[in-house]
C-alpha positions in Angstrom: 85.0 104.1 73.0 82.9 105.8 75.3 80.6 103.5 77.1 77.8 104.7 79.3 75.5 101.7 79.4 75.9 98.2 78.6 78.4 96.8 76.0 77.2 93.4 75.1 78.5 91.1 72.4 79.6 93.1 69.5 79.4 96.1 71.4 81.9 94.9 73.7 84.1 93.9 70.5 84.0 97.3 69.3 85.0 98.8 72.8 87.9 96.3 72.5 89.1 97.5 69.1 89.4 101.1 70.2 92.6 102.7 71.3 91.1 104.3 74.1 87.8 103.0 76.4 86.2 105.3 78.7 83.5 104.0 80.8 81.1 105.6 83.3 80.5 104.2 86.6 77.2 103.0 85.2 78.9 101.1 82.2 79.2 97.3 82.2 80.7 94.6 79.9 79.2 91.3 79.0 80.4 88.5 76.6 76.7 87.6 75.4 77.9 85.1 72.7 77.9 82.2 75.2 74.1 82.9 76.0 73.1 82.3 72.4 75.4 79.6 71.5 77.8 81.5 69.4 81.7 81.9 69.2 82.6 85.4 70.0 83.3 87.4 66.8 83.8 91.0 65.6 87.5 90.8 66.7 86.7 89.8 70.0 89.0 86.7 70.1 91.6 88.9 68.9 91.7 91.9 71.2 90.2 90.2 74.7 93.4 88.0 75.2 95.6 90.9 74.3 94.1 93.3 76.8 93.4 90.8 79.9 95.5 87.8 79.2 94.3 84.3 78.0 93.1 83.0 81.4 90.6 86.1 82.0 89.5 86.1 78.5 88.6 82.5 78.6 86.8 82.9 81.9 84.9 85.9 80.4 83.9 84.1 77.2 83.0 81.1 78.6 81.1 82.0 82.0 79.3 85.2 79.9 79.1 87.0 83.4 78.5 90.9 83.4 81.3 92.8 84.7 81.3 96.6 85.9 83.3 99.5 84.7 85.5 98.9 87.9 86.0 95.3 87.2 86.9 96.1 83.8 89.4 98.6 84.8 91.2 96.2 87.2 91.2 93.5 84.4 93.0 95.9 82.2 
């Protein structure tokens, strides 16, 4: 996945499903599902915990805060 802007909701899920993720410094990621009262879907609940761990996945899904490309790199 090549991310050059905001990957929100299903867009983030698509990026998570890719074998490689390349993000520009302007990229950001957000679990937007919580803001509209939905459960994360599109593969999100499968891929996110496997990439960042269960605790960080729960934090991202429940709080729905935007993370920068640098933070995403640090999270894995």
